[in-house]
C-alpha positions as CSV (number, residue, x, y, z in Angstrom):
1,M,102.9,102.1,-142.6
2,D,105.4,99.1,-142.3
3,L,104.6,96.7,-145.1
4,E,107.9,94.4,-144.7
5,D,109.3,92.6,-141.7
6,S,112.1,94.5,-139.7
7,P,115.2,92.2,-139.3
8,E,113.9,91.9,-135.5
9,E,110.4,90.7,-136.9
10,A,111.9,88.5,-139.5
11,A,114.2,86.6,-136.7
12,F,110.9,86.2,-134.7
13,R,109.0,84.9,-137.5
14,A,111.8,82.4,-138.4
15,E,111.8,81.3,-134.6
16,A,108.3,80.8,-134.4
17,R,108.2,78.9,-137.7
18,A,111.0,76.5,-136.5
19,W,109.0,76.0,-133.2
20,L,105.7,75.3,-135.0
21,E,107.3,72.9,-137.7
22,A,108.7,70.7,-134.8
23,N,105.5,70.5,-132.8
24,A,102.6,70.8,-135.3
25,T,101.4,69.2,-138.7
26,P,101.3,71.8,-141.6
27,R,97.9,72.6,-142.9
28,D,97.1,70.7,-146.3
29,V,96.6,74.2,-148.5
30,N,94.3,72.0,-150.7
31,T,91.9,71.1,-148.1
32,R,89.5,73.3,-146.1
33,H,88.6,72.3,-142.8
34,R,84.9,71.9,-142.7
35,P,82.6,73.5,-140.4
36,A,81.4,71.5,-137.3
37,T,78.1,70.3,-138.1
38,S,77.3,68.0,-134.9
39,D,77.9,68.0,-131.2
40,A,80.4,65.3,-131.6
41,D,82.4,67.7,-134.2
42,Q,82.0,70.6,-131.4
43,D,83.2,68.3,-128.7
44,A,86.4,67.0,-130.4
45,H,87.0,70.5,-131.7
46,A,87.1,71.7,-128.1
47,K,89.2,68.7,-126.9
48,A,91.7,69.6,-129.9
49,C,92.0,73.2,-128.6
50,Q,92.7,72.3,-125.2
51,D,95.4,69.9,-126.2
52,W,97.0,72.4,-128.4
53,Q,96.9,75.1,-125.9
54,R,98.8,72.9,-123.5
55,V,101.5,72.5,-126.1
56,L,101.7,76.0,-126.5
57,Y,101.8,76.6,-122.8
58,D,104.5,74.0,-121.9
59,G,106.4,75.2,-125.0
60,G,106.5,78.9,-123.7
61,W,104.5,80.3,-126.6
62,A,101.0,80.7,-124.5
63,G,100.3,84.4,-123.8
64,L,102.7,86.0,-126.1
65,T,101.4,89.6,-125.0
66,W,100.6,88.9,-121.7
67,P,102.7,90.8,-118.8
68,K,105.1,88.1,-117.2
69,Q,103.5,89.0,-113.9
70,F,100.4,87.3,-115.2
71,G,102.4,84.2,-116.8
72,G,102.7,85.5,-120.3
73,R,106.1,86.3,-122.4
74,G,106.0,90.1,-122.0
75,G,106.3,90.2,-125.7
76,K,104.9,92.9,-128.2
77,P,101.6,93.0,-130.3
78,W,103.6,92.6,-133.3
79,Q,105.1,89.2,-132.0
80,A,101.5,87.7,-131.2
81,A,100.5,88.9,-134.8
82,I,103.4,86.9,-136.7
83,F,102.9,84.0,-134.3
84,A,99.1,83.9,-135.5
85,D,100.1,84.3,-139.1
86,E,102.6,81.6,-139.1
87,Q,100.2,79.3,-136.7
88,A,97.4,79.8,-139.4
89,T,99.3,77.6,-141.8
90,F,99.4,74.5,-139.4
91,D,96.6,72.0,-138.5
92,V,96.0,73.5,-135.0
93,S,93.4,75.7,-133.2
94,T,92.8,77.7,-130.2
95,G,89.2,79.0,-131.1
96,V,87.4,77.7,-128.2
97,F,90.0,80.0,-126.0
98,S,88.8,83.3,-127.8
99,V,86.7,84.4,-125.1
100,A,89.0,83.4,-122.3
101,H,92.3,84.9,-124.1
102,G,90.9,87.6,-126.0
103,M,88.0,88.9,-123.9
104,V,88.0,87.7,-120.2
105,A,91.8,87.9,-119.6
106,P,92.2,91.8,-120.7
107,T,89.6,92.6,-118.5
108,L,90.7,90.7,-115.2
109,M,94.1,92.4,-115.8
110,V,92.7,95.7,-115.7
111,H,89.8,95.4,-113.5
112,G,90.3,92.1,-111.4
113,T,91.3,91.3,-108.0
114,D,94.4,89.4,-107.3
115,T,92.3,86.0,-106.4
116,Q,90.5,86.7,-109.7
117,R,93.8,86.7,-111.7
118,G,94.4,83.6,-110.4
119,H,92.3,82.2,-113.4
120,L,94.8,83.4,-115.7
121,D,97.3,80.6,-115.4
122,A,94.5,78.2,-116.0
123,M,93.3,79.9,-119.1
124,L,96.7,79.8,-120.5
125,R,97.1,76.0,-119.8
126,G,94.2,75.4,-121.6
127,D,92.3,74.0,-118.4
128,E,89.4,76.6,-118.4
129,I,87.3,77.6,-121.3
130,W,85.0,80.5,-120.5
131,A,81.7,81.8,-121.7
132,Q,80.2,85.4,-122.2
133,L,76.9,86.0,-120.5
134,F,75.8,89.1,-121.8
135,S,73.1,89.2,-124.4
136,E,69.4,88.7,-123.7
137,P,66.2,88.2,-125.5
138,E,65.4,91.9,-124.8
139,A,68.8,93.1,-124.8
140,G,71.1,92.4,-127.8
141,S,72.1,95.5,-129.5
142,D,70.7,97.8,-126.6
143,L,73.2,95.6,-124.1
144,A,72.2,97.9,-121.1
145,N,68.6,97.1,-121.3
146,L,69.6,93.6,-119.7
147,G,66.9,92.5,-117.2
148,T,68.8,89.6,-115.3
149,R,68.4,90.1,-111.7
150,A,71.1,89.9,-108.8
151,V,69.8,90.5,-105.3
152,L,72.4,90.5,-102.5
153,D,71.6,87.9,-100.0
154,G,74.3,87.6,-97.2
155,D,77.4,87.1,-98.5
156,E,76.2,86.0,-101.8
157,W,74.4,87.5,-105.1
158,V,71.2,85.4,-106.0
159,V,70.8,85.7,-109.9
160,N,67.9,84.9,-111.7
161,G,67.6,85.5,-115.4
162,Q,68.1,84.3,-119.2
163,K,71.0,84.9,-121.4
164,V,71.2,84.0,-125.2
165,W,73.6,83.5,-128.1
166,T,76.0,82.2,-125.5
167,S,78.9,80.8,-127.5
168,G,80.5,77.7,-126.2
169,A,78.8,77.5,-122.7
170,Q,78.2,73.8,-123.1
171,H,82.0,73.5,-123.1
172,S,82.8,76.4,-120.4
173,R,83.9,76.0,-116.9
174,Y,83.3,79.8,-116.0
175,G,81.5,82.6,-117.3
176,I,81.5,86.4,-117.2
177,L,77.9,87.7,-116.4
178,L,76.3,91.2,-116.3
179,A,73.2,91.4,-114.2
180,R,71.2,94.5,-112.8
181,T,71.8,95.1,-109.0
182,D,70.3,98.5,-108.9
183,P,67.0,98.7,-110.9
184,D,66.2,102.2,-109.5
185,A,69.4,103.6,-111.5
186,P,69.4,104.6,-115.1
187,K,69.9,101.5,-117.4
188,H,73.9,102.1,-117.9
189,T,74.3,102.2,-114.2
190,G,73.0,99.7,-111.5
191,I,74.8,96.9,-113.6
192,T,77.4,94.7,-112.2
193,Y,80.0,92.4,-113.7
194,F,80.5,89.0,-112.2
195,I,82.4,85.8,-112.6
196,V,80.0,82.5,-112.6
197,D,80.8,79.1,-112.1
198,M,79.0,77.7,-114.8
199,H,78.5,74.2,-113.1
200,S,76.8,76.1,-110.1
201,P,73.4,74.8,-109.2
202,G,70.3,76.6,-111.3
203,I,72.4,76.9,-114.6
204,E,70.4,75.4,-117.3
205,I,72.1,75.4,-120.7
206,R,70.0,74.8,-124.0
207,P,71.9,74.3,-127.2
208,L,70.2,76.6,-130.1
209,R,70.4,74.5,-133.3
210,Q,71.5,76.5,-136.2
211,I,70.6,75.9,-139.7
212,T,74.1,74.1,-140.2
213,G,73.6,71.5,-137.9
214,A,75.8,72.8,-135.2
215,A,74.8,74.4,-131.6
216,H,77.4,76.8,-131.3
217,F,75.3,79.1,-129.5
218,N,73.4,78.5,-126.4
219,E,70.4,79.8,-123.8
220,V,71.4,80.1,-120.2
221,F,68.9,80.1,-117.8
222,L,69.8,81.2,-114.2
223,T,67.5,80.2,-111.4
224,D,68.5,81.2,-107.8
225,V,72.2,81.1,-108.7
226,R,74.5,81.9,-106.2
227,I,77.7,83.8,-106.7
228,P,80.3,84.7,-103.8
229,L,81.0,88.5,-103.1
230,D,84.3,87.9,-104.2
231,N,83.4,87.0,-107.8
232,V,82.2,90.7,-108.4
233,V,84.8,92.5,-111.1
234,G,85.2,95.9,-110.4
235,E,82.7,97.7,-108.2
236,V,79.1,97.0,-107.7
237,D,76.7,99.1,-109.9
238,A,79.7,100.0,-112.1
239,G,80.0,97.1,-114.2
240,W,79.3,98.8,-117.4
241,K,82.6,100.4,-117.3
242,V,84.1,97.0,-116.9
243,A,81.9,95.8,-119.9
244,H,83.6,98.4,-122.0
245,T,86.8,96.9,-121.6
246,T,85.6,93.4,-122.6
247,L,83.5,94.5,-125.7
248,S,86.5,96.7,-126.9
249,N,88.6,93.7,-126.8
250,E,85.8,91.6,-128.2
251,R,85.7,94.0,-131.4
252,A,89.7,94.0,-131.8
253,L,89.5,90.0,-131.5
254,I,87.1,89.8,-134.3
255,G,88.5,92.6,-136.4
256,G,91.9,91.0,-136.1
257,S,90.5,87.6,-137.5
258,G,91.4,88.1,-140.9
259,G,87.8,87.1,-142.3
260,N,89.1,85.2,-145.0
261,A,86.1,83.2,-146.0
262,Y,87.8,82.0,-149.2
263,T,91.1,82.7,-150.6
264,I,91.2,84.0,-154.3
265,P,92.6,80.9,-155.6
266,E,89.6,78.8,-154.3
267,L,87.4,80.9,-155.8
268,I,89.1,80.8,-159.2
269,E,89.3,77.1,-159.0
270,M,85.3,76.9,-158.3
271,A,85.0,79.1,-161.2
272,R,87.1,76.7,-163.6
273,R,85.2,73.5,-162.3
274,Y,81.8,74.9,-163.0
275,G,83.1,76.5,-166.5
276,R,82.4,80.1,-165.1
277,T,85.7,81.7,-166.0
278,D,84.4,83.8,-168.9
279,D,81.3,84.9,-166.8
280,P,81.6,88.6,-166.7
281,V,79.7,88.7,-163.5
282,V,81.7,85.9,-161.8
283,R,85.0,87.7,-162.8
284,Q,84.0,90.8,-161.7
285,G,82.9,89.2,-158.5
286,I,86.3,87.6,-157.9
287,A,88.0,90.9,-159.0
288,Q,86.0,92.6,-156.2
289,A,86.7,89.8,-153.7
290,H,90.6,90.2,-154.5
291,I,90.2,94.0,-153.8
292,R,88.5,93.4,-150.5
293,A,91.1,90.7,-149.4
294,E,93.7,93.1,-150.5
295,V,92.1,96.3,-148.5
296,L,91.7,93.9,-145.4
297,K,95.5,92.9,-145.8
298,Y,96.7,96.7,-145.7
299,M,94.3,97.7,-143.0
300,G,95.7,94.8,-140.8
301,Y,99.2,96.2,-141.7
302,G,97.9,99.6,-140.5
303,L,96.7,97.9,-137.4
304,R,99.8,96.0,-136.7
305,T,102.1,99.0,-137.1
306,A,99.7,101.2,-134.9
307,I,99.9,98.4,-132.0
308,S,103.6,97.9,-132.6
309,R,104.1,101.4,-131.7
310,G,102.2,101.4,-128.6
311,Q,99.2,103.1,-130.1
312,M,95.3,101.7,-129.5
313,P,93.4,101.3,-132.8
314,G,90.2,102.9,-130.9
315,P,87.4,103.1,-133.6
316,G,89.6,101.0,-135.9
317,A,88.4,98.0,-134.4
318,S,85.0,98.3,-135.2
319,V,86.0,99.8,-138.7
320,M,87.8,96.3,-139.4
321,K,85.1,94.2,-137.7
322,L,82.3,95.8,-140.0
323,F,84.5,95.2,-143.2
324,I,85.3,91.7,-142.2
325,A,81.5,91.0,-142.2
326,R,80.8,92.6,-145.2
327,H,83.4,91.2,-147.1
328,W,82.4,87.4,-145.7
329,A,78.9,88.0,-146.4
330,A,79.9,89.1,-150.2
331,T,82.6,86.5,-150.8
332,T,80.5,83.5,-149.4
333,G,77.4,84.5,-151.5
334,L,79.6,84.9,-154.7
335,A,81.2,81.3,-153.8
336,V,77.9,79.8,-153.7
337,G,76.6,81.8,-156.5
338,I,79.4,80.4,-158.9
339,E,77.9,76.7,-158.1
340,G,74.6,78.1,-159.9
341,A,71.7,76.0,-159.3
342,S,73.6,73.5,-157.4
343,G,74.5,76.1,-154.7
344,M,70.8,75.7,-153.5
345,L,71.7,71.7,-152.9
346,W,72.6,70.7,-149.1
347,G,74.8,68.0,-147.6
348,E,75.8,65.1,-149.6
349,S,74.1,66.3,-152.6
350,A,76.2,69.5,-152.6
351,S,79.5,69.7,-154.1
352,D,82.1,69.1,-151.3
353,D,79.4,67.8,-149.0
354,G,77.9,71.1,-148.9
355,L,81.0,73.0,-147.6
356,W,80.4,76.2,-149.1
357,Q,76.5,76.1,-148.1
358,Q,77.7,75.5,-144.7
359,V,80.2,78.6,-144.6
360,F,77.6,80.9,-146.4
361,C,75.0,80.0,-143.6
362,Q,77.5,80.8,-141.1
363,Q,78.2,84.1,-142.2
364,Y,75.7,85.4,-140.3
365,A,77.3,84.8,-137.1
366,I,80.3,87.5,-137.9
367,R,77.7,89.7,-138.9
368,I,75.7,89.7,-135.6
369,G,78.4,88.5,-132.7
370,G,80.5,91.3,-131.3
371,G,78.1,93.9,-132.1
372,T,75.6,93.7,-135.4
373,D,76.9,95.8,-138.3
374,E,74.3,98.5,-137.6
375,I,76.0,98.9,-134.1
376,Q,79.4,98.9,-135.5
377,G,78.1,101.7,-137.9
378,N,76.9,103.7,-135.1
379,V,80.3,103.4,-133.1
380,I,82.1,104.6,-136.3
381,G,79.9,107.3,-136.9
382,E,79.7,108.7,-133.1
383,R,83.6,108.0,-132.2
384,A,85.4,108.1,-135.4
385,L,83.5,110.6,-137.4
386,G,82.1,112.9,-134.4
387,L,78.4,112.5,-135.6
388,P,75.6,113.0,-133.1
389,R,74.3,110.2,-130.7
390,E,71.6,108.0,-131.9
391,P,68.4,109.5,-130.1
392,S,67.3,107.6,-127.0
393,L,64.3,108.3,-124.8
394,D,65.1,106.2,-121.7
395,R,68.9,106.7,-121.4
396,D,68.4,108.9,-118.1
397,L,65.3,107.0,-116.8
398,P,65.5,104.8,-114.0
399,W,65.4,101.3,-115.4
400,N,62.4,100.3,-113.6
401,E,60.4,102.9,-115.2
402,T,61.5,101.6,-118.9
403,R,59.4,99.4,-120.8
404,R,61.8,96.6,-120.8
405,S,61.3,96.3,-116.7
406,R,57.7,95.4,-117.5
407,V,58.6,92.5,-119.8
């Protein structure tokens, strides 16, 4: 495991920092960004992300690791990791492009046609935000149980169904969609992967208002939505294989996010402000948070070392994703707990206008999104530890004979 920058890495870090200093505003280390609490906040954030993405594109820093044939710089994974480290110290974000850059682009590079890969440049420019239309009310952790149907009608597919937990759908121009095209096949087959225009007739987006006041997630209803044949990614009825590429990249995306809900100095400052520095429970909680943060840091070093050597992390992405989720839950709980009874207040009545309560309530998103904690445990158990697969009674049944098909 490499803990220090090599001379090549140090030179790249200096180049990235110099460019960022010339093109972005440093982040105030004493001011934590407040989570979005309204539609206006989210709209402003999306616009800011698009503006910054265009600056990256024009400056030649977009798509650092993308092959040059797809419009990227053809760089190495360690370069992207270093640039992300440096960018995190500036008041900029590309968060709304996480689906497009972290999930859709790698999938299209592997499985897409030349026409479909034409979207890649628009993603890099910041012109196209994408959404992931996978989960359904009856197909979340068991995604392969999805019931949205696509029926061929001439040179188009007609789609009917419902998706849920669709992040950023209200800002998205396109989406990746899984739909069942052969109900007579077992549930993991007979699924096709589509690109869908989110402005198509028949698409209705309904916000899911969270406890924080924001509507990051949405329900999406599809009624007789028509999708051209050319928008099938991969082969018809073989979408589960394509989806695996997307889902693996999603776990790596979340696992590599850092998950630092709070820095240790912030926790210490809160403890001092509330007179809790002599409380043994608080002191132990901060010590444990520090240990978790250090473990995450070294796990990140290990992941970076692996990818810099051209190695795929495999189940390691699930390990980091699960660890980050647990760290986020424990640390945000500690932060609110330090406030004592004040931690039960909300909004303007709470300290910092309820910032810490907001972040605490948001912790459930990372524990569910990209595969729940329980699903990550199954992945680790089966693929890393070699444990037997969880039993399933309907894995080999035709989908139209399962309980889900009758819902």
